[in-house]
MDTraj code that builds the backbone (N, CA, C; nanometers):
import mdtraj as md
import numpy as np

residues = "MET LYS LEU LEU LYS ILE TYR LEU ALA ILE ILE ALA LEU TRP LEU LEU PHE GLY CYS SER PRO SER ILE HIS VAL ASP HIS ASP ASP SER VAL ASP MET SER THR PHE GLN THR PHE MET PHE VAL ASP GLY GLU PRO ASP PRO ASP PRO ASN PRO LEU TYR HIS SER SER LEU LEU ASP ASN ALA ILE HIS SER GLU ILE ALA HIS GLN LEU GLU GLN ARG GLY TRP ALA GLU ASP THR LYS SER PRO ASP VAL LEU VAL ALA TYR HIS THR PHE THR GLN GLN LYS GLN GLN SER VAL ASN ASN TYR TYR PRO MET MET TYR GLY GLY TRP GLY TRP ARG TYR TYR PRO TRP GLY PHE THR PRO TYR PRO PHE GLY TYR TRP ASN GLY TYR GLN GLN SER TYR GLN TYR THR GLU GLY THR LEU ILE ILE ASP VAL ILE ASN ALA LYS SER LYS VAL LEU VAL TRP ARG GLY SER VAL SER ASP ALA VAL SER SER PRO THR ASP LEU HIS ARG LYS ALA ILE LYS ALA VAL ASP GLN VAL PHE SER ARG PHE PRO LEU LYS ALA LEU LYS HIS THR GLU GLN PRO GLN ILE ALA SER HIS ARG HIS".split()
xyz = np.array([
    [9.5859, 7.7459, 13.6049],
    [9.5241, 7.6604, 13.5015],
    [9.4594, 7.7441, 13.3912],
    [9.4011, 7.8515, 13.4281],
    [9.3270, 7.9393, 13.3326],
    [9.4293, 8.0069, 13.2447],
    [9.5472, 8.0513, 13.3056],
    [9.6518, 8.1126, 13.2316],
    [9.7151, 8.0139, 13.1313],
    [9.7204, 7.8936, 13.1751],
    [9.7768, 7.7882, 13.0899],
    [9.6989, 7.7703, 12.9630],
    [9.5627, 7.7619, 12.9820],
    [9.4699, 7.7474, 12.8681],
    [9.4850, 7.8650, 12.7725],
    [9.4915, 7.9864, 12.8275],
    [9.5087, 8.1117, 12.7365],
    [9.6440, 8.0941, 12.6615],
    [9.7449, 8.0523, 12.7323],
    [9.8748, 8.0397, 12.6656],
    [9.8693, 7.9322, 12.5483],
    [9.8007, 7.8228, 12.5776],
    [9.7917, 7.7173, 12.4759],
    [9.7092, 7.7651, 12.3606],
    [9.6010, 7.8443, 12.3903],
    [9.5137, 7.8917, 12.2859],
    [9.5920, 7.9890, 12.1943],
    [9.6806, 8.0723, 12.2569],
    [9.7576, 8.1642, 12.1767],
    [9.8525, 8.0894, 12.0850],
    [9.9193, 7.9878, 12.1364],
    [10.0053, 7.9067, 12.0541],
    [9.9269, 7.8425, 11.9403],
    [9.8140, 7.7878, 11.9680],
    [9.7295, 7.7238, 11.8623],
    [9.6965, 7.8229, 11.7555],
    [9.6599, 7.9401, 11.7948],
    [9.6251, 8.0417, 11.6911],
    [9.7476, 8.0875, 11.6107],
    [9.8584, 8.0904, 11.6823],
    [9.9883, 8.1222, 11.6065],
    [10.0155, 8.0133, 11.5046],
    [10.0008, 7.8879, 11.5444],
    [10.0266, 7.7768, 11.4501],
    [9.9286, 7.7821, 11.3339],
    [9.8100, 7.8218, 11.3625],
    [9.7035, 7.8243, 11.2575],
    [9.7192, 7.9386, 11.1552],
    [9.7387, 8.0624, 11.2108],
    [9.7409, 8.1761, 11.1244],
    [9.8879, 8.2253, 11.0946],
    [9.9805, 8.1704, 11.1610],
    [10.1217, 8.2116, 11.1408],
    [10.1915, 8.1303, 11.0362],
    [10.1309, 8.0296, 10.9838],
    [10.1913, 7.9405, 10.8836],
    [10.1983, 8.0164, 10.7546],
    [10.2914, 7.9673, 10.6646],
    [10.3065, 8.0212, 10.5372],
    [10.1876, 7.9809, 10.4445],
    [10.1565, 8.0762, 10.3573],
    [10.0502, 8.0339, 10.2605],
    [10.0794, 7.9206, 10.1712],
    [9.9780, 7.8499, 10.1144],
    [10.0035, 7.7390, 10.0303],
    [10.0075, 7.7920, 9.8827],
    [10.1143, 7.7800, 9.8141],
    [10.1336, 7.8292, 9.6734],
    [10.1585, 7.7101, 9.5858],
    [10.0855, 7.7061, 9.4689],
    [10.1011, 7.6011, 9.3724],
    [10.1060, 7.6658, 9.2336],
    [10.1855, 7.6151, 9.1444],
    [10.1991, 7.6561, 9.0053],
    [10.2056, 7.5319, 8.9231],
    [10.1493, 7.5477, 8.7973],
    [10.1590, 7.4400, 8.7014],
    [10.1638, 7.5058, 8.5619],
    [10.2423, 7.4447, 8.4681],
    [10.2547, 7.5070, 8.3397],
    [10.2877, 7.4005, 8.2377],
    [10.2704, 7.4398, 8.1056],
    [10.2981, 7.3524, 7.9993],
    [10.4387, 7.3695, 7.9637],
    [10.5265, 7.2689, 7.9841],
    [10.6697, 7.2722, 7.9608],
    [10.7013, 7.3025, 7.8126],
    [10.6097, 7.2659, 7.7235],
    [10.6356, 7.2811, 7.5811],
    [10.6156, 7.4245, 7.5310],
    [10.5627, 7.5108, 7.6158],
    [10.5345, 7.6501, 7.5747],
    [10.6491, 7.7397, 7.6282],
    [10.6976, 7.8218, 7.5390],
    [10.7982, 7.9198, 7.5751],
    [10.7251, 8.0563, 7.5991],
    [10.7138, 8.0854, 7.7259],
    [10.6377, 8.2028, 7.7670],
    [10.7000, 8.3372, 7.7208],
    [10.8299, 8.3339, 7.6874],
    [10.8954, 8.4514, 7.6343],
    [10.8480, 8.4946, 7.5003],
    [10.7805, 8.4029, 7.4231],
    [10.7249, 8.4364, 7.2935],
    [10.5975, 8.5251, 7.3067],
    [10.5359, 8.5304, 7.4203],
    [10.4259, 8.6162, 7.4383],
    [10.4583, 8.7567, 7.4809],
    [10.3847, 8.8517, 7.4312],
    [10.4245, 8.9845, 7.4571],
    [10.3019, 9.0788, 7.5034],
    [10.1840, 9.0324, 7.4724],
    [10.0627, 9.1111, 7.5112],
    [9.9604, 9.0220, 7.5798],
    [9.8704, 9.0863, 7.6502],
    [9.7711, 9.0124, 7.7341],
    [9.6424, 9.0852, 7.7333],
    [9.5388, 9.0207, 7.7620],
    [9.4057, 9.0792, 7.7884],
    [9.3270, 9.0099, 7.8951],
    [9.2643, 9.0806, 7.9817],
    [9.1935, 9.0195, 8.0895],
    [9.0551, 8.9629, 8.0360],
    [9.0165, 8.8456, 8.0833],
    [8.8881, 8.7914, 8.0530],
    [8.8246, 8.7498, 8.1901],
    [8.6907, 8.7360, 8.1979],
    [8.6213, 8.7033, 8.3259],
    [8.6587, 8.5579, 8.3652],
    [8.6914, 8.5441, 8.4925],
    [8.7176, 8.4112, 8.5497],
    [8.5841, 8.3594, 8.6058],
    [8.5905, 8.2369, 8.6576],
    [8.4736, 8.1735, 8.7117],
    [8.4377, 8.2400, 8.8427],
    [8.3140, 8.2761, 8.8584],
    [8.2721, 8.3452, 8.9878],
    [8.2644, 8.2472, 9.1029],
    [8.2818, 8.2935, 9.2216],
    [8.2600, 8.2145, 9.3424],
    [8.1199, 8.1694, 9.3446],
    [8.0929, 8.0340, 9.3525],
    [7.9514, 7.9914, 9.3553],
    [7.8731, 8.0293, 9.4738],
    [7.9396, 8.0559, 9.5792],
    [7.8716, 8.0976, 9.7085],
    [7.9472, 8.2128, 9.7728],
    [7.9426, 8.3294, 9.7115],
    [8.0266, 8.4387, 9.7588],
    [7.9780, 8.4931, 9.8920],
    [8.0723, 8.5271, 9.9807],
    [8.0464, 8.5962, 10.1052],
    [8.0654, 8.7497, 10.0766],
    [7.9634, 8.8274, 10.0944],
    [7.9764, 8.9672, 10.0641],
    [8.0859, 9.0428, 10.1477],
    [8.1203, 8.9825, 10.2597],
    [8.2304, 9.0461, 10.3397],
    [8.3676, 9.0270, 10.2748],
    [8.3847, 8.9318, 10.1906],
    [8.5109, 8.9035, 10.1280],
    [8.5090, 8.9277, 9.9742],
    [8.4072, 8.9875, 9.9200],
    [8.4001, 9.0137, 9.7792],
    [8.3465, 9.1579, 9.7599],
    [8.4269, 9.2315, 9.6794],
    [8.3837, 9.3717, 9.6452],
    [8.4545, 9.4114, 9.5210],
    [8.4085, 9.5253, 9.4609],
    [8.4671, 9.5767, 9.3409],
    [8.5996, 9.6359, 9.3675],
    [8.6157, 9.6858, 9.4990],
    [8.7453, 9.7452, 9.5402],
    [8.8499, 9.6433, 9.5395],
    [8.8197, 9.5204, 9.5986],
    [8.9123, 9.4066, 9.5996],
    [8.9451, 9.3609, 9.4568],
    [8.8417, 9.3526, 9.3736],
    [8.8587, 9.3086, 9.2376],
    [8.9499, 9.4005, 9.1612],
    [8.9304, 9.5345, 9.1772],
    [9.0165, 9.6277, 9.1035],
    [9.1648, 9.6216, 9.1587],
    [9.1792, 9.5935, 9.2840],
    [9.3182, 9.5874, 9.3392],
    [9.3942, 9.4586, 9.2796],
    [9.3188, 9.3543, 9.2729],
    [9.3794, 9.2336, 9.2133],
    [9.4082, 9.2505, 9.0704],
    [9.3149, 9.3052, 8.9952],
    [9.3277, 9.3337, 8.8519],
    [9.4510, 9.4224, 8.8325],
    [9.4640, 9.5316, 8.9006],
    [9.5751, 9.6185, 8.8894],
    [9.7110, 9.5618, 8.9188],
    [9.7118, 9.4751, 9.0258],
    [9.8446, 9.4157, 9.0641],
    [9.8836, 9.3099, 8.9623],
    [9.7901, 9.2340, 8.9084],
    [9.8296, 9.1364, 8.7980],
    [9.8865, 9.2072, 8.6796],
    [9.8157, 9.3124, 8.6382],
    [9.8637, 9.3954, 8.5222],
    [10.0046, 9.4493, 8.5502],
    [10.0236, 9.4970, 8.6763],
    [10.1552, 9.5507, 8.7155],
    [10.2590, 9.4455, 8.6994],
    [10.2363, 9.3283, 8.7532],
    [10.3346, 9.2226, 8.7503],
    [10.3697, 9.1767, 8.6047],
    [10.2685, 9.1727, 8.5178],
    [10.2906, 9.1344, 8.3784],
    [10.3676, 9.2399, 8.3018],
    [10.3278, 9.3659, 8.3304],
    [10.4028, 9.4762, 8.2634],
    [10.5479, 9.4814, 8.3088],
    [10.5758, 9.4478, 8.4331],
    [10.7110, 9.4322, 8.4774],
    [10.7978, 9.3328, 8.4055],
    [10.7220, 9.2362, 8.3450],
    [10.7932, 9.1301, 8.2764],
    [10.7913, 9.1621, 8.1196],
    [10.7610, 9.2780, 8.0835],
    [10.7658, 9.3216, 7.9467],
    [10.6440, 9.2995, 7.8612],
    [10.5328, 9.2611, 7.9300],
    [10.4092, 9.2397, 7.8464],
    [10.3249, 9.3682, 7.8604],
    [10.2459, 9.3850, 7.7539],
    [10.1638, 9.5066, 7.7514],
    [10.0199, 9.4631, 7.7243],
    [9.9192, 9.5347, 7.7810],
    [9.7854, 9.5017, 7.7674],
    [9.7334, 9.5384, 7.6271],
    [9.6680, 9.4485, 7.5645],
    [9.6133, 9.4637, 7.4287],
    [9.4714, 9.4016, 7.4262],
    [9.3685, 9.4828, 7.4076],
    [9.2360, 9.4359, 7.4125],
    [9.1787, 9.3972, 7.2739],
    [9.2698, 9.4067, 7.1716],
    [9.2172, 9.3750, 7.0335],
    [9.2841, 9.2431, 6.9894],
    [9.4046, 9.2311, 6.9969],
    [9.4745, 9.1117, 6.9445],
    [9.5790, 9.0628, 7.0407],
    [9.5457, 9.0120, 7.1588],
    [9.6442, 8.9781, 7.2574],
    [9.7061, 8.8333, 7.2278],
    [9.8175, 8.8134, 7.2778],
    [9.8837, 8.6800, 7.2672],
    [9.8188, 8.5814, 7.3772],
    [9.7982, 8.6365, 7.4926],
    [9.7376, 8.5455, 7.5971],
    [9.6219, 8.6163, 7.6563],
    [9.5362, 8.5292, 7.7195],
    [9.4189, 8.5763, 7.7932],
    [9.4491, 8.5504, 7.9441],
    [9.4135, 8.6428, 8.0276],
    [9.4440, 8.6287, 8.1765],
    [9.3132, 8.6300, 8.2460],
    [9.2869, 8.5252, 8.3291],
    [9.1681, 8.5179, 8.4050],
    [9.2033, 8.4876, 8.5507],
    [9.1394, 8.5469, 8.6398],
    [9.1620, 8.5120, 8.7823],
    [9.0315, 8.4900, 8.8499],
    [9.0405, 8.4062, 8.9507],
    [8.9197, 8.3621, 9.0365],
    [8.9622, 8.3717, 9.1824],
    [8.8666, 8.4208, 9.2599],
    [8.8763, 8.4249, 9.4020],
    [8.7566, 8.3564, 9.4640],
    [8.7830, 8.2874, 9.5766],
    [8.6756, 8.2320, 9.6600],
    [8.7185, 8.2090, 9.8023],
    [8.6280, 8.2026, 9.8844],
    [8.6568, 8.1784, 10.0268],
    [8.5725, 8.0577, 10.0735],
    [8.6252, 7.9948, 10.1744],
    [8.5565, 7.8825, 10.2343],
    [8.5899, 7.8699, 10.3761],
    [8.4975, 7.8088, 10.4537],
    [8.5214, 7.7885, 10.6005],
    [8.6002, 7.6567, 10.6205],
    [8.6977, 7.6701, 10.7024],
    [8.7871, 7.5547, 10.7321],
    [8.7909, 7.5283, 10.8810],
    [8.8301, 7.4153, 10.9179],
    [8.8476, 7.3778, 11.0567],
    [8.9822, 7.3144, 11.0839],
    [9.0572, 7.3642, 11.1851],
    [9.1864, 7.3125, 11.2174],
    [9.1775, 7.2573, 11.3588],
    [9.2322, 7.1392, 11.3738],
    [9.2380, 7.0778, 11.5071],
    [9.3822, 7.0906, 11.5530],
    [9.3965, 7.1293, 11.6823],
    [9.5309, 7.1440, 11.7384],
    [9.5382, 7.0673, 11.8727],
    [9.6408, 6.9885, 11.8823],
    [9.6574, 6.9144, 12.0112],
    [9.7318, 7.0028, 12.1092],
    [9.6714, 7.0218, 12.2278],
    [9.7416, 7.0975, 12.3336],
    [9.7981, 7.0037, 12.4335],
    [9.9321, 7.0125, 12.4536],
    [9.9966, 6.9257, 12.5511],
    [10.0359, 7.0004, 12.6796],
    [10.0077, 6.9455, 12.7857],
    [10.0445, 7.0077, 12.9158],
    [10.1864, 6.9903, 12.9454],
    [10.2527, 7.0851, 13.0137],
    [10.3880, 7.0692, 13.0582],
    [10.3926, 6.9635, 13.1682],
    [10.5193, 6.9342, 13.2193],
    [10.5354, 6.8218, 13.3111],
    [10.4584, 6.8399, 13.4358],
    [10.4333, 6.9631, 13.4845],
    [10.3606, 6.9803, 13.6121],
    [10.2140, 6.9395, 13.5994],
    [10.1645, 6.9323, 13.4724],
    [10.0242, 6.8975, 13.4600],
    [10.0114, 6.7543, 13.3936],
    [10.1118, 6.7024, 13.3391],
    [10.1023, 6.5714, 13.2796],
    [10.2305, 6.5290, 13.2175],
    [10.2413, 6.4129, 13.1721],
    [10.3607, 6.3626, 13.1158],
    [10.4281, 6.2602, 13.2083],
    [10.5388, 6.1982, 13.1568],
    [10.6070, 6.1054, 13.2385],
    [10.6776, 6.1786, 13.3595],
    [10.6585, 6.1375, 13.4805],
    [10.7171, 6.2047, 13.5927],
    [10.7122, 6.1082, 13.7126],
    [10.7185, 6.1666, 13.8253],
    [10.7212, 6.0882, 13.9484],
    [10.6242, 6.1430, 14.0487],
    [10.5538, 6.0498, 14.1163],
    [10.4621, 6.0819, 14.2277],
    [10.5053, 6.0095, 14.3475],
    [10.4476, 6.0373, 14.4597],
    [10.4860, 5.9725, 14.5829],
    [10.3674, 5.9090, 14.6529],
    [10.3944, 5.7881, 14.7041],
    [10.2814, 5.7214, 14.7799],
    [10.2522, 5.8102, 14.9039],
    [10.1307, 5.8147, 14.9365],
    [10.0976, 5.8930, 15.0604],
    [10.1611, 5.8482, 15.1888],
    [10.2031, 5.7156, 15.1906],
    [10.2646, 5.6718, 15.3188],
    [10.4139, 5.6721, 15.3174],
    [10.4727, 5.7230, 15.2130],
    [10.6161, 5.7234, 15.2124],
    [10.6650, 5.8104, 15.0971],
    [10.7939, 5.8029, 15.0679],
    [10.8623, 5.8903, 14.9710],
    [10.9159, 5.8067, 14.8551],
    [10.8587, 5.6835, 14.8342],
    [10.8998, 5.6089, 14.7196],
    [10.8409, 5.6528, 14.5940],
    [10.9171, 5.6960, 14.4951],
    [10.8549, 5.7452, 14.3707],
    [10.8028, 5.6319, 14.2747],
    [10.7034, 5.6650, 14.1977],
    [10.6580, 5.5689, 14.1050],
    [10.6195, 5.6481, 13.9759],
    [10.6394, 5.5899, 13.8547],
    [10.6073, 5.6623, 13.7343],
    [10.4598, 5.6698, 13.7046],
    [10.4164, 5.7764, 13.6457],
    [10.2766, 5.7813, 13.5998],
    [10.2802, 5.8186, 13.4480],
    [10.1707, 5.7862, 13.3867],
    [10.1674, 5.7859, 13.2371],
    [10.1638, 5.9302, 13.1722],
    [10.1870, 5.9302, 13.0442],
    [10.1842, 6.0511, 12.9671],
    [10.0432, 6.0923, 12.9333],
    [10.0062, 6.2163, 12.9487],
    [9.8732, 6.2682, 12.9180],
    [9.8859, 6.3650, 12.8092],
    [9.8080, 6.3394, 12.7034],
    [9.8181, 6.4289, 12.5826],
    [9.7435, 6.5562, 12.6025],
    [9.6814, 6.5775, 12.7122],
    [9.6060, 6.7049, 12.7230],
    [9.4669, 6.6915, 12.6539],
    [9.4403, 6.7870, 12.5633],
    [9.3133, 6.7818, 12.4901],
    [9.3311, 6.8434, 12.3545],
    [9.2312, 6.8148, 12.2704],
    [9.2371, 6.8659, 12.1311],
    [9.1350, 6.9769, 12.1192],
    [9.1746, 7.0875, 12.0502],
    [9.0832, 7.1937, 12.0272],
    [9.0660, 7.2210, 11.8768],
    [8.9467, 7.2563, 11.8363],
    [8.9267, 7.2820, 11.6988],
    [8.8971, 7.4376, 11.6767],
    [8.9479, 7.4895, 11.5713],
    [8.9339, 7.6354, 11.5414],
    [8.8810, 7.6414, 11.3981],
    [8.7709, 7.7242, 11.3857],
    [8.7176, 7.7539, 11.2539],
    [8.7757, 7.8857, 11.2045],
    [8.8039, 7.8895, 11.0742],
    [8.8647, 8.0042, 11.0125],
    [8.8211, 8.0187, 10.8688],
    [8.8439, 8.1331, 10.8117],
    [8.8075, 8.1501, 10.6690],
    [8.9408, 8.1468, 10.5855],
    [8.9415, 8.0609, 10.4837],
    [9.0502, 8.0503, 10.3925],
    [9.0141, 8.1127, 10.2590],
    [9.1065, 8.2064, 10.2170],
    [9.0870, 8.2749, 10.0882],
    [9.1784, 8.2122, 9.9841],
    [9.1292, 8.1926, 9.8628],
    [9.2151, 8.1398, 9.7580],
    [9.2090, 8.2255, 9.6278],
    [9.3210, 8.2464, 9.5680],
    [9.3320, 8.3183, 9.4428],
    [9.3921, 8.2322, 9.3397],
    [9.3282, 8.2222, 9.2238],
    [9.3820, 8.1402, 9.1156],
    [9.3996, 8.2342, 8.9910],
    [9.5175, 8.2286, 8.9294],
    [9.5443, 8.3077, 8.8115],
    [9.5846, 8.2143, 8.6978],
    [9.5085, 8.2349, 8.5817],
    [9.5293, 8.1510, 8.4643],
    [9.5781, 8.2326, 8.3490],
    [9.6730, 8.1760, 8.2765],
    [9.7197, 8.2377, 8.1521],
    [9.6838, 8.1403, 8.0391],
    [9.6157, 8.1842, 7.9389],
    [9.5608, 8.1070, 7.8328],
    [9.6106, 8.1523, 7.6989],
    [9.6611, 8.0616, 7.6117],
    [9.6958, 8.0956, 7.4842],
    [9.5740, 8.1503, 7.4075],
    [9.5840, 8.2729, 7.3585],
    [9.4668, 8.3370, 7.2936],
    [9.4279, 8.2685, 7.1652],
    [9.5170, 8.2117, 7.0929],
    [9.4827, 8.1534, 6.9654],
    [9.4286, 8.0090, 6.9864],
    [9.4948, 7.9299, 7.0672],
    [9.4513, 7.7874, 7.0776],
    [9.3493, 7.7718, 7.1919],
    [9.3349, 7.8783, 7.2785],
    [9.2463, 7.8715, 7.3955],
    [9.2830, 7.7637, 7.4925],
    [9.4105, 7.7297, 7.5001],
    [9.4593, 7.6270, 7.5815],
    [9.5361, 7.6853, 7.7084],
    [9.5033, 7.6395, 7.8219],
    [9.5687, 7.6917, 7.9443],
    [9.7195, 7.6534, 7.9435],
    [9.8076, 7.7550, 7.9549],
    [9.9508, 7.7325, 7.9463],
    [10.0163, 7.7510, 8.0877],
    [9.9558, 7.8248, 8.1799],
    [10.0117, 7.8432, 8.3114],
    [9.8985, 7.8731, 8.4131],
    [9.9195, 7.8203, 8.5319],
    [9.8231, 7.8487, 8.6395],
    [9.9002, 7.8592, 8.7693],
    [9.8650, 7.9618, 8.8460],
    [9.9257, 7.9830, 8.9774],
    [9.8091, 8.0028, 9.0829],
    [9.8294, 7.9480, 9.1949],
    [9.7230, 7.9647, 9.3041],
    [9.7907, 7.9868, 9.4401],
    [9.7186, 8.0560, 9.5250],
    [9.7631, 8.0707, 9.6636],
    [9.6471, 8.0692, 9.7514],
    [9.6612, 7.9933, 9.8622],
    [9.5539, 7.9932, 9.9674],
    [9.6133, 8.0207, 10.1040],
    [9.5351, 8.0984, 10.1786],
    [9.5866, 8.1435, 10.3085],
    [9.4663, 8.1769, 10.3997],
    [9.4884, 8.1676, 10.5263],
    [9.3856, 8.2054, 10.6223],
    [9.3614, 8.3547, 10.6227],
    [9.2462, 8.3995, 10.6332],
    [9.2088, 8.5365, 10.6389],
    [9.1508, 8.5662, 10.7721],
    [9.2237, 8.6512, 10.8506],
    [9.1753, 8.6768, 10.9904],
    [9.0562, 8.7675, 10.9981],
    [9.0434, 8.8610, 10.8952],
    [8.9282, 8.9541, 10.8991],
    [8.9077, 9.0054, 10.7554],
    [8.7892, 9.0567, 10.7249],
    [8.7629, 9.1179, 10.5976],
    [8.8520, 9.2345, 10.5669],
    [8.8849, 9.3140, 10.6723],
    [8.9695, 9.4293, 10.6550],
    [9.1120, 9.3915, 10.6151],
    [9.1482, 9.2672, 10.6459],
    [9.2875, 9.2252, 10.6196],
    [9.2985, 9.1678, 10.4759],
    [9.1743, 9.1456, 10.4127],
    [9.1785, 9.0695, 10.2871],
    [9.2420, 9.1535, 10.1722],
    [9.2235, 9.2871, 10.1686],
    [9.2769, 9.3653, 10.0629],
    [9.4299, 9.3536, 10.0597],
    [9.4958, 9.3643, 10.1698],
    [9.6341, 9.3584, 10.1796],
    [9.6861, 9.2199, 10.1428],
    [9.6190, 9.1180, 10.1931],
    [9.6554, 8.9766, 10.1598],
    [9.6386, 8.9466, 10.0192],
    [9.5343, 8.9994, 9.9539],
    [9.5088, 8.9689, 9.8114],
    [9.6229, 9.0220, 9.7206],
    [9.6624, 9.1475, 9.7446],
    [9.7772, 9.2043, 9.6709],
    [9.9033, 9.1176, 9.6944],
    [9.9274, 9.0825, 9.8214],
    [10.0488, 9.0029, 9.8554],
    [10.0394, 8.8736, 9.7893],
    [9.9162, 8.8078, 9.7789],
    [9.8956, 8.6860, 9.7138],
    [9.9373, 8.6921, 9.5702],
    [9.8994, 8.7962, 9.4944],
    [9.9386, 8.8132, 9.3560],
    [10.0847, 8.8135, 9.3443],
    [10.1599, 8.8868, 9.4331],
    [10.3009, 8.8937, 9.4279],
    [10.3632, 8.7592, 9.4501],
    [10.3073, 8.6880, 9.5440],
    [10.3615, 8.5585, 9.5803],
    [10.3465, 8.4543, 9.4675],
    [10.2357, 8.4625, 9.3936],
    [10.2164, 8.3775, 9.2738],
    [10.3097, 8.4072, 9.1698],
    [10.3272, 8.5425, 9.1428],
    [10.4235, 8.5775, 9.0409],
    [10.5743, 8.5600, 9.0722],
    [10.5975, 8.5371, 9.1974],
    [10.7365, 8.5085, 9.2307],
    [10.7772, 8.3727, 9.1720],
    [10.6751, 8.2884, 9.1298],
    [10.6995, 8.1620, 9.0629],
    [10.6669, 8.1708, 8.9198],
    [10.6460, 8.2814, 8.8594],
    [10.6120, 8.2889, 8.7168],
    [10.7380, 8.2588, 8.6364],
    [10.7252, 8.1957, 8.5195],
    [10.8380, 8.1616, 8.4399],
    [10.9305, 8.2775, 8.3981],
    [10.8693, 8.4005, 8.3793],
    [10.9445, 8.5162, 8.3385],
    [10.9743, 8.6055, 8.4610],
    [11.0978, 8.6417, 8.4802],
    [11.1397, 8.7317, 8.5913],
    [11.1047, 8.8745, 8.5456],
    [11.0872, 8.9583, 8.6514],
    [11.0656, 9.1048, 8.6290],
    [11.1914, 9.1681, 8.5643],
    [11.1666, 9.2510, 8.4619],
    [11.2805, 9.3191, 8.4005],
    [11.3373, 9.4246, 8.4894],
    [11.4601, 9.4465, 8.4713],
    [11.5369, 9.5530, 8.5395],
    [11.4855, 9.6836, 8.4840],
    [11.5039, 9.7969, 8.5614],
    [11.4568, 9.9255, 8.5174],
    [11.5229, 9.9743, 8.3895],
    [11.6452, 9.9319, 8.3734],
    [11.7249, 9.9768, 8.2528],
    [11.6864, 9.9029, 8.1277],
    [11.6176, 9.7908, 8.1380],
    [11.5826, 9.7151, 8.0242],
    [11.4517, 9.7692, 7.9574],
    [11.4575, 9.7826, 7.8305],
    [11.3437, 9.8317, 7.7502],
    [11.2929, 9.7243, 7.6611],
    [11.1842, 9.6533, 7.6928],
    [11.1371, 9.5457, 7.6071],
    [11.0842, 9.5939, 7.4714],
    [11.0994, 9.5044, 7.3805],
    [11.0379, 9.5353, 7.2452],
    [10.9015, 9.4703, 7.2343],
    [10.8007, 9.5541, 7.2373],
    [10.6623, 9.5031, 7.2422],
    [10.6016, 9.5005, 7.0999],
    [10.5491, 9.3859, 7.0764],
    [10.4663, 9.3662, 6.9492],
    [10.5472, 9.4081, 6.8189],
    [10.6712, 9.3838, 6.8220],
    [10.7469, 9.4189, 6.7000],
    [10.7202, 9.3278, 6.5849],
    [10.6677, 9.2066, 6.6152],
    [10.6376, 9.1125, 6.5103],
    [10.4955, 9.1378, 6.4424],
    [10.4229, 9.2340, 6.4965],
    [10.2899, 9.2523, 6.4417],
    [10.2955, 9.3362, 6.3083],
    [10.1923, 9.3097, 6.2235],
    [10.1777, 9.3843, 6.1048],
    [10.0532, 9.4718, 6.1082],
])
top = md.Topology()
chain = top.add_chain()
for i, resn in enumerate(residues, 1):
    res = top.add_residue(resn, chain, resSeq=i)
    for name in ("N", "CA", "C"):
        top.add_atom(name, md.element.get_by_symbol(name[0]), res)
traj = md.Trajectory(xyz[None], top)
């Protein structure tokens, strides 16, 4: 019985932390993103209740660098004086709770057959759902906004949320999260042989 509980707990944790991250994107269909060529970072909204274990300048620098890398791969260049778009990103963590139903195999429950103590006549017994367990975990969320620098209107937003098993795992997951969001960006990464024309329309 003890081994069964351990087995069920492992399955529950696998279901909880082994699932794919939740990725969402939204954009203004009327905006042609290919007309933008330069970007500048601006401060995003801070986490209202930051956990110091999941927030650091090291993590911030890693996210900043990876976003810049993804944009540069798409032919955009950073311009701190007269950018086409402003890029802001926000990160926050929150505690979540997941409930998992543990079902026993046939030997412990479920439709089956038992025998009367005075004979061998079988009779059915009912299905037992086992029990429900709840697990608390930390969910990390990254939001990336692209804003038209002239109109100050949001033109694209991407977000990803995923369970974070430990603070040491956050750095790797944050970089992966940036890549996952940009996998749904309207502009694809340029091939190495392509040389984009940057800011050729400027005077």
